[in-house]
MARDO-167264 format. One record per residue (C-alpha): z, x, y. Coordinates in Angstrom, 2 decimals. Example, Ala and Ser with C-alpha at 12.3 -4.5 7.8 and 13.67 -1.06 7.14 Angstrom:
<recs>
+---------+---------+---------+
!       z !       x !       y !
+---------+---------+---------+
!    7.80 !   12.30 !   -4.50 !
!    7.14 !   13.67 !   -1.06 !
+---------+---------+---------+
</recs>
This chain:
<recs>
+---------+---------+---------+
!       z !       x !       y !
+---------+---------+---------+
!    0.13 !    0.36 !    0.13 !
!   -0.96 !    1.43 !    3.26 !
!    1.33 !   -0.39 !    5.54 !
!    5.25 !    0.29 !    5.50 !
!    5.76 !   -2.86 !    7.49 !
!    4.11 !   -5.02 !    5.02 !
!    5.90 !   -3.41 !    2.28 !
!    9.20 !   -4.07 !    3.58 !
!    8.31 !   -7.89 !    4.07 !
!    6.81 !   -8.06 !    0.20 !
!    9.92 !   -6.20 !   -1.10 !
!   12.38 !   -8.52 !    0.80 !
!   10.23 !  -12.03 !    0.13 !
!   10.33 !  -10.31 !   -3.38 !
!   13.88 !   -9.67 !   -3.82 !
!   14.73 !  -13.50 !   -1.83 !
!   12.55 !  -15.12 !   -4.61 !
!   13.97 !  -13.26 !   -7.34 !
!   17.66 !  -13.94 !   -5.84 !
!   16.96 !  -18.03 !   -5.80 !
!   15.00 !  -18.19 !   -9.55 !
!   18.44 !  -16.06 !  -10.61 !
!   20.95 !  -18.29 !   -9.15 !
!   18.94 !  -20.94 !   -9.98 !
!   18.62 !  -20.32 !  -13.32 !
!   22.08 !  -19.41 !  -13.92 !
!   23.33 !  -22.49 !  -12.39 !
!   21.21 !  -24.60 !  -14.85 !
!   21.75 !  -22.78 !  -17.73 !
!   25.46 !  -21.81 !  -17.66 !
!   26.63 !  -25.39 !  -16.29 !
!   24.12 !  -27.62 !  -18.53 !
!   26.45 !  -30.12 !  -20.41 !
!   26.08 !  -29.60 !  -24.13 !
!   27.26 !  -33.43 !  -25.51 !
!   25.67 !  -32.64 !  -29.15 !
!   25.75 !  -29.59 !  -31.29 !
!   24.18 !  -28.91 !  -34.55 !
!   26.31 !  -28.71 !  -37.37 !
!   25.76 !  -25.13 !  -38.19 !
!   26.59 !  -24.04 !  -34.66 !
!   30.00 !  -26.46 !  -34.62 !
!   30.80 !  -24.54 !  -38.09 !
!   30.28 !  -21.04 !  -36.80 !
!   32.38 !  -21.84 !  -33.56 !
!   35.20 !  -23.48 !  -35.79 !
!   35.16 !  -20.68 !  -38.32 !
!   35.33 !  -18.19 !  -35.58 !
!   38.11 !  -19.73 !  -34.16 !
!   40.15 !  -19.87 !  -37.56 !
!   39.57 !  -16.34 !  -38.32 !
!   41.04 !  -15.45 !  -35.29 !
!   44.05 !  -17.83 !  -35.35 !
!   44.39 !  -16.29 !  -38.73 !
!   44.19 !  -12.57 !  -37.96 !
!   46.12 !  -12.66 !  -34.54 !
!   47.76 !  -15.91 !  -34.09 !
!   47.79 !  -18.01 !  -31.23 !
!   47.34 !  -15.23 !  -28.62 !
!   43.82 !  -14.26 !  -30.17 !
!   42.57 !  -17.92 !  -30.73 !
!   43.18 !  -18.38 !  -26.79 !
!   40.92 !  -15.56 !  -26.04 !
!   38.58 !  -16.84 !  -28.77 !
!   38.83 !  -20.33 !  -27.17 !
!   38.33 !  -18.57 !  -23.52 !
!   34.82 !  -17.16 !  -24.97 !
!   33.83 !  -20.36 !  -26.00 !
!   34.53 !  -21.67 !  -22.54 !
!   32.42 !  -19.24 !  -20.96 !
!   28.94 !  -20.59 !  -22.76 !
!   30.02 !  -24.34 !  -22.25 !
!   32.35 !  -25.81 !  -19.61 !
!   35.30 !  -27.82 !  -20.58 !
!   38.66 !  -27.49 !  -22.81 !
!   38.71 !  -26.70 !  -26.28 !
!   41.47 !  -27.25 !  -29.06 !
!   41.63 !  -26.13 !  -32.42 !
!   43.77 !  -28.94 !  -34.37 !
!   45.23 !  -28.73 !  -37.94 !
!   44.89 !  -31.35 !  -40.52 !
!   46.97 !  -33.53 !  -38.97 !
!   45.89 !  -33.67 !  -35.41 !
!   48.26 !  -31.50 !  -33.93 !
!   46.66 !  -28.38 !  -31.79 !
!   47.97 !  -25.03 !  -33.41 !
!   48.49 !  -23.08 !  -29.85 !
!   51.09 !  -25.55 !  -28.43 !
!   51.90 !  -27.84 !  -31.20 !
!   50.58 !  -30.98 !  -29.03 !
!   49.58 !  -33.91 !  -31.03 !
!   46.15 !  -34.57 !  -30.19 !
!   45.46 !  -36.51 !  -33.36 !
!   44.04 !  -39.58 !  -30.96 !
!   41.87 !  -37.41 !  -29.61 !
!   39.38 !  -37.28 !  -32.47 !
!   40.65 !  -41.42 !  -34.05 !
!   37.27 !  -42.91 !  -34.70 !
!   35.15 !  -40.09 !  -34.30 !
!   33.39 !  -38.23 !  -36.90 !
!   32.31 !  -34.29 !  -36.82 !
!   29.10 !  -33.71 !  -35.14 !
!   29.68 !  -36.59 !  -32.92 !
!   30.38 !  -37.35 !  -29.05 !
!   31.84 !  -39.98 !  -27.00 !
!   32.78 !  -40.89 !  -23.35 !
!   36.55 !  -41.45 !  -23.01 !
!   38.20 !  -44.14 !  -21.06 !
!   38.85 !  -41.91 !  -18.28 !
!   35.09 !  -40.40 !  -18.33 !
!   35.89 !  -37.70 !  -20.24 !
!   33.09 !  -36.32 !  -22.61 !
!   34.60 !  -35.41 !  -26.26 !
!   32.69 !  -33.63 !  -28.68 !
!   33.72 !  -33.46 !  -32.02 !
!   32.43 !  -29.85 !  -33.36 !
!   33.62 !  -29.50 !  -37.00 !
!   36.24 !  -30.41 !  -39.61 !
!   36.32 !  -28.14 !  -42.84 !
!   39.60 !  -30.53 !  -44.23 !
!   42.19 !  -28.08 !  -42.80 !
!   41.07 !  -27.92 !  -39.10 !
!   39.43 !  -29.33 !  -36.61 !
!   37.48 !  -27.93 !  -33.46 !
!   37.38 !  -30.38 !  -30.50 !
!   35.64 !  -29.83 !  -26.72 !
!   36.41 !  -32.04 !  -23.85 !
!   34.82 !  -31.88 !  -20.29 !
!   34.97 !  -34.42 !  -17.24 !
!   31.17 !  -33.45 !  -15.71 !
!   32.04 !  -36.17 !  -12.98 !
!   35.19 !  -35.70 !  -11.35 !
!   35.92 !  -31.52 !  -11.60 !
!   32.29 !  -30.08 !  -12.43 !
!   32.50 !  -28.09 !   -8.65 !
!   35.89 !  -26.57 !   -9.54 !
!   34.97 !  -25.44 !  -12.66 !
!   31.58 !  -24.39 !  -11.70 !
!   32.44 !  -22.24 !   -8.99 !
!   35.23 !  -20.15 !  -10.94 !
!   33.24 !  -19.65 !  -13.94 !
!   30.10 !  -18.88 !  -12.27 !
!   31.61 !  -15.95 !  -10.31 !
!   30.43 !  -13.18 !  -12.84 !
!   27.16 !  -14.70 !  -13.59 !
!   26.50 !  -14.71 !   -9.28 !
!   28.09 !  -10.99 !   -9.21 !
!   25.64 !   -9.91 !  -11.76 !
!   22.60 !  -11.32 !   -9.21 !
!   24.13 !   -9.82 !   -6.32 !
!   24.16 !   -6.69 !   -7.94 !
!   20.83 !   -6.66 !   -9.08 !
!   19.45 !   -8.10 !   -5.41 !
!   21.60 !   -4.71 !   -3.93 !
!   20.04 !   -2.51 !   -6.71 !
!   16.84 !   -3.70 !   -5.48 !
!   17.39 !   -3.26 !   -1.69 !
!   18.85 !    0.16 !   -2.42 !
!   15.39 !    1.37 !   -4.03 !
!   13.63 !   -0.45 !   -1.17 !
!   16.20 !    1.83 !    1.19 !
!   15.57 !    5.08 !   -0.90 !
!   11.66 !    4.45 !   -1.00 !
!   11.25 !    4.41 !    2.56 !
!   14.53 !    6.92 !    3.60 !
!   14.26 !    9.57 !    0.86 !
!   10.86 !   10.86 !    2.47 !
!   12.17 !   10.56 !    6.12 !
!   15.01 !   12.79 !    4.89 !
!   12.64 !   15.15 !    3.13 !
!   10.21 !   15.21 !    6.22 !
!   13.27 !   16.01 !    8.65 !
!   14.24 !   19.13 !    6.24 !
!   10.88 !   20.35 !    6.24 !
!   10.47 !   19.97 !   10.04 !
!   13.87 !   21.91 !   10.46 !
!   12.51 !   24.47 !    8.03 !
!    9.48 !   25.19 !    9.88 !
!   11.62 !   25.40 !   13.04 !
!   13.83 !   27.83 !   11.51 !
!   10.78 !   30.08 !   10.98 !
!    9.46 !   29.17 !    7.46 !
!    5.77 !   28.49 !    8.40 !
!    4.66 !   28.39 !    4.80 !
!    6.90 !   25.11 !    4.12 !
!    4.75 !   21.46 !    3.78 !
!    5.49 !   18.31 !    2.95 !
!    2.66 !   17.71 !    0.69 !
!    3.17 !   14.01 !    0.32 !
!    1.03 !   11.90 !   -1.62 !
!    2.05 !    8.25 !    0.03 !
!   -0.57 !    6.36 !    1.33 !
!    1.40 !    4.13 !    4.27 !
!    2.45 !    5.47 !    7.68 !
!    5.36 !    7.96 !    6.15 !
!    2.59 !    9.48 !    4.04 !
!    0.13 !    9.78 !    7.31 !
!    2.79 !   11.41 !    9.57 !
!    3.55 !   13.50 !    6.38 !
!   -0.22 !   14.80 !    6.46 !
!   -0.22 !   14.81 !   10.24 !
!    2.76 !   17.16 !   10.23 !
!    0.98 !   19.62 !    7.76 !
!   -2.04 !   20.15 !    9.54 !
!    0.10 !   20.58 !   12.66 !
!    2.05 !   23.11 !   10.96 !
!   -1.17 !   25.08 !    9.34 !
!   -2.45 !   25.30 !   12.87 !
!    0.67 !   26.48 !   14.41 !
!    0.99 !   28.83 !   11.66 !
!   -2.41 !   30.32 !   12.14 !
!   -2.13 !   30.76 !   15.43 !
!    1.27 !   32.36 !   15.19 !
!    0.04 !   34.69 !   12.60 !
!   -2.88 !   35.54 !   14.55 !
!   -0.73 !   36.02 !   17.77 !
!    1.61 !   38.39 !   16.13 !
!   -1.24 !   40.27 !   14.43 !
!   -2.98 !   40.41 !   17.75 !
!    0.12 !   41.87 !   19.45 !
!    0.65 !   44.05 !   17.01 !
!   -3.04 !   45.61 !   16.96 !
!   -2.88 !   45.89 !   20.67 !
!    0.35 !   47.83 !   20.81 !
!   -1.56 !   50.19 !   18.27 !
!   -4.94 !   50.40 !   19.49 !
!   -4.13 !   50.58 !   23.27 !
!   -2.07 !   53.57 !   23.10 !
!   -5.23 !   56.30 !   22.63 !
!   -7.24 !   54.74 !   25.02 !
!   -4.63 !   54.38 !   27.45 !
!   -3.55 !   58.18 !   26.97 !
!   -7.25 !   59.20 !   27.51 !
!   -7.27 !   57.08 !   30.79 !
!   -4.18 !   58.44 !   32.18 !
!   -5.72 !   61.87 !   31.79 !
!   -9.38 !   61.31 !   33.22 !
!   -7.40 !   59.72 !   36.35 !
!   -4.91 !   62.95 !   36.65 !
!   -8.24 !   64.89 !   35.79 !
!   -9.87 !   63.27 !   39.25 !
!   -7.44 !   64.98 !   41.37 !
!   -7.24 !   68.40 !   40.17 !
!  -10.84 !   68.97 !   38.58 !
!  -13.43 !   70.68 !   40.81 !
!  -16.30 !   68.32 !   39.69 !
!  -14.97 !   64.89 !   41.12 !
!  -18.36 !   63.42 !   39.86 !
!  -18.23 !   64.07 !   36.49 !
!  -14.30 !   63.40 !   36.37 !
!  -15.08 !   59.72 !   37.60 !
!  -18.09 !   59.52 !   35.09 !
!  -15.22 !   60.25 !   32.30 !
!  -12.89 !   57.68 !   33.78 !
!  -15.53 !   54.95 !   33.81 !
!  -16.35 !   55.88 !   30.50 !
!  -12.97 !   55.48 !   29.14 !
!  -12.65 !   52.14 !   31.22 !
!  -15.69 !   50.64 !   29.34 !
!  -14.10 !   51.66 !   26.29 !
!  -11.00 !   50.03 !   26.63 !
!  -13.08 !   46.71 !   27.92 !
!  -14.68 !   46.91 !   25.24 !
!  -11.92 !   47.10 !   23.20 !
!  -10.35 !   44.11 !   24.44 !
!  -13.40 !   41.86 !   24.78 !
!  -13.48 !   42.45 !   20.64 !
!   -9.68 !   41.78 !   20.62 !
!  -10.49 !   38.53 !   22.58 !
!  -13.42 !   37.76 !   19.89 !
!  -11.50 !   38.32 !   16.69 !
!   -8.65 !   36.00 !   18.35 !
!  -11.15 !   33.11 !   18.90 !
!  -12.71 !   33.73 !   15.62 !
!   -9.51 !   32.52 !   14.18 !
!   -8.47 !   30.34 !   16.91 !
!   -8.54 !   26.44 !   17.71 !
!  -11.28 !   24.71 !   15.32 !
!  -11.52 !   21.86 !   18.34 !
!  -13.05 !   24.78 !   20.50 !
!  -16.03 !   25.08 !   18.20 !
!  -19.04 !   23.04 !   18.73 !
!  -20.48 !   22.56 !   15.10 !
!  -24.26 !   21.51 !   15.17 !
!  -27.37 !   22.12 !   13.10 !
!  -28.66 !   25.67 !   13.54 !
!  -31.91 !   27.22 !   12.43 !
!  -30.64 !   30.20 !   10.96 !
!  -33.85 !   32.02 !   10.51 !
!  -34.44 !   31.70 !   14.45 !
!  -30.90 !   32.93 !   14.98 !
!  -31.11 !   35.93 !   12.80 !
!  -34.68 !   37.06 !   14.57 !
!  -33.02 !   36.43 !   17.80 !
!  -30.41 !   39.33 !   17.00 !
!  -33.05 !   41.47 !   15.52 !
!  -34.93 !   41.30 !   18.55 !
!  -31.92 !   42.06 !   20.79 !
!  -30.71 !   44.82 !   18.31 !
!  -34.47 !   46.17 !   18.99 !
!  -34.40 !   45.70 !   22.47 !
!  -31.10 !   47.36 !   22.81 !
!  -32.04 !   50.51 !   21.78 !
!  -30.93 !   50.58 !   18.28 !
!  -32.22 !   52.10 !   15.02 !
!  -35.60 !   50.73 !   13.66 !
!  -35.25 !   47.08 !   11.61 !
!  -37.67 !   45.87 !    8.71 !
!  -36.95 !   41.70 !    9.08 !
!  -37.93 !   39.51 !    5.93 !
!  -36.86 !   35.97 !    6.95 !
!  -37.33 !   32.84 !    5.08 !
!  -38.60 !   30.24 !    7.12 !
!  -36.95 !   27.02 !    7.96 !
!  -33.24 !   27.40 !    7.26 !
!  -30.97 !   24.72 !    8.63 !
!  -27.18 !   25.58 !    8.57 !
!  -24.24 !   23.35 !   10.46 !
!  -21.74 !   25.42 !   12.51 !
!  -20.86 !   26.78 !   15.93 !
!  -24.08 !   29.07 !   17.28 !
!  -22.17 !   31.41 !   19.01 !
!  -19.82 !   32.36 !   16.54 !
!  -22.56 !   32.48 !   13.66 !
!  -24.57 !   34.79 !   16.47 !
!  -21.76 !   37.14 !   17.18 !
!  -20.99 !   37.52 !   13.29 !
!  -24.91 !   38.20 !   12.40 !
!  -25.29 !   40.85 !   15.39 !
!  -21.75 !   42.49 !   14.44 !
!  -23.25 !   42.90 !   11.00 !
!  -26.34 !   44.46 !   12.20 !
!  -24.80 !   46.33 !   15.03 !
!  -22.44 !   48.13 !   12.27 !
!  -25.43 !   48.73 !   10.01 !
!  -27.37 !   50.10 !   12.87 !
!  -24.66 !   52.53 !   13.71 !
!  -24.98 !   54.50 !   10.35 !
!  -28.47 !   54.30 !    9.42 !
!  -30.47 !   57.33 !    9.83 !
!  -33.00 !   57.06 !   12.25 !
!  -35.69 !   58.09 !    9.51 !
!  -35.45 !   55.04 !    7.65 !
!  -35.61 !   51.67 !    8.99 !
!  -32.50 !   49.34 !    8.40 !
!  -33.23 !   45.96 !    6.62 !
!  -32.42 !   42.66 !    7.41 !
!  -33.32 !   39.71 !    4.53 !
!  -32.67 !   36.14 !    4.74 !
!  -33.33 !   33.96 !    1.72 !
!  -31.96 !   30.78 !    0.61 !
!  -31.09 !   29.78 !   -3.23 !
!  -30.43 !   26.15 !   -3.96 !
!  -28.18 !   25.15 !   -1.48 !
!  -26.98 !   28.68 !    0.00 !
!  -28.32 !   30.63 !    2.66 !
!  -27.87 !   34.23 !    2.14 !
!  -28.22 !   37.09 !    4.61 !
!  -28.36 !   40.73 !    3.46 !
!  -28.53 !   43.67 !    5.80 !
!  -28.72 !   47.15 !    4.54 !
!  -28.38 !   50.40 !    6.03 !
!  -29.36 !   53.93 !    4.23 !
!  -26.13 !   55.90 !    5.51 !
!  -23.61 !   57.40 !    4.19 !
!  -21.55 !   54.05 !    2.47 !
!  -17.80 !   54.03 !    2.10 !
!  -15.79 !   54.64 !   -0.90 !
!  -15.64 !   51.59 !   -3.50 !
!  -12.14 !   51.40 !   -2.78 !
!  -12.79 !   50.74 !    0.88 !
!  -14.96 !   47.88 !    0.52 !
!  -12.54 !   45.37 !    0.65 !
!  -10.57 !   47.14 !    3.37 !
!  -13.71 !   47.21 !    5.84 !
!  -12.99 !   43.91 !    6.96 !
!   -9.60 !   44.25 !    8.12 !
!   -8.83 !   44.57 !   11.79 !
!   -9.16 !   48.25 !   13.12 !
!   -9.66 !   49.65 !    9.71 !
!  -11.83 !   52.94 !    9.91 !
!  -13.30 !   54.90 !    6.98 !
!  -13.12 !   58.08 !    9.07 !
!  -10.79 !   58.02 !   11.91 !
!  -12.87 !   60.07 !   14.21 !
!  -15.68 !   57.38 !   14.65 !
!  -14.24 !   55.82 !   17.61 !
!  -15.10 !   59.25 !   19.57 !
!  -18.65 !   59.18 !   17.75 !
!  -19.83 !   55.71 !   17.92 !
!  -18.01 !   53.91 !   20.44 !
!  -16.53 !   51.33 !   17.41 !
!  -12.90 !   49.96 !   17.58 !
!  -12.81 !   48.42 !   13.86 !
!  -13.52 !   45.02 !   14.68 !
!  -17.04 !   44.18 !   14.57 !
!  -16.70 !   43.29 !   10.68 !
!  -13.29 !   41.94 !   10.91 !
!  -14.79 !   39.09 !   13.43 !
!  -17.79 !   38.61 !   11.30 !
!  -15.69 !   37.66 !    8.29 !
!  -13.53 !   35.59 !   10.26 !
!  -16.42 !   33.79 !   11.74 !
!  -18.32 !   33.03 !    8.30 !
!  -14.98 !   32.23 !    6.85 !
!  -14.64 !   29.16 !    9.30 !
!  -18.04 !   28.02 !    8.40 !
!  -16.92 !   27.70 !    4.77 !
!  -19.10 !   31.15 !    3.65 !
!  -18.57 !   34.47 !    2.11 !
!  -18.98 !   37.92 !    3.33 !
!  -18.61 !   41.14 !    1.37 !
!  -20.16 !   44.59 !    0.98 !
!  -21.53 !   46.81 !   -1.74 !
!  -22.77 !   50.39 !   -1.93 !
!  -26.38 !   50.63 !   -2.18 !
!  -26.79 !   54.37 !   -3.25 !
!  -27.79 !   54.96 !   -0.46 !
!  -26.04 !   53.24 !    1.89 !
!  -24.05 !   50.22 !    2.57 !
!  -24.92 !   46.25 !    1.72 !
!  -23.41 !   43.66 !    3.44 !
!  -23.92 !   40.10 !    1.95 !
!  -23.37 !   36.61 !    4.00 !
!  -23.50 !   33.55 !    2.45 !
!  -23.39 !   30.13 !    4.17 !
!  -24.02 !   26.51 !    2.95 !
!  -27.35 !   25.32 !    3.88 !
!  -27.10 !   22.04 !    5.84 !
+---------+---------+---------+
</recs>
């Protein structure tokens, strides 16, 4: 049921209906007068009373007669052969005068008398006045049955309260744990009503907050680590301007260090946006072949290495065009950075069923096999000195990896001997 309001109303109506039926059934069954009974039933009751009397005396017989009274209202008497009450010794022979076992009659005082059974030694007699005292008798004797009904109703309402309160308490505990710093905790509710919707909304919110906080923490760690060297070189270049004989060369070096620092900050912003708020992304249908050719031409125009492109026509994917363009460009520029000038690097786009695959290969030195997965980590460098020679900061492939992941694709690298082959898979729209 999708509405908790409807669920509560149905539970209440169901419990009320159950209570009404239960009370009605108890009143009807328990207070139903029985003015005739089969011979077998009367004999069983008589034999039961006789056994109780012979085993436990008058006290146990009283308990046996009380049990009979709970099933059928009235007064029960066990009489001996002379018509005397075996419990009190009172002469009650007049009660059964003219009445045969198994028969009933209405006395002058409008009592109902039923001569249950007689075995020659004992007789069992039942008397009740259903006209003058039924309400007094029924109220006292129905209390245990009504209490059972009330207990059942209470249990049903407790189940309803638990069904509503338990998931709310669980949600509150989850919120407290999340607020205390346990970013991995989730509700994981399977309910389909408003409480379930609230729980799933919290899970989505928690997922986004956890992602953003993790990205922020990682970014702060990366920035604090990576800005040390550029700032140190920038400080040295600024000091050099004051003391160097060639001021122009010192200013040029200062500008170069500023440009490097600017590139680093720009790359940090890109990697943060790549895993940031999905609401900032603008998914659309993109002609991937045109986008790949556009990136290849930009790289060629920027004086990169020679690129041999082989692109299958009309490959449509869905996603954020700017994120995909940045991812493809980072992979292509990373390959161009290490490709020797004598051999053109390769860019190849193909499709296989509902998957588009872009392969970018260079003919450089490649990377150690144990570093193939690490090259997609932020700031990872196979060669620590490459920042000085190539200007890279170790974020290009990391940005591409996260951007492709946001598009439900895959990005991985493998050694091509010679060179490195980076493959990118995206679902076709």
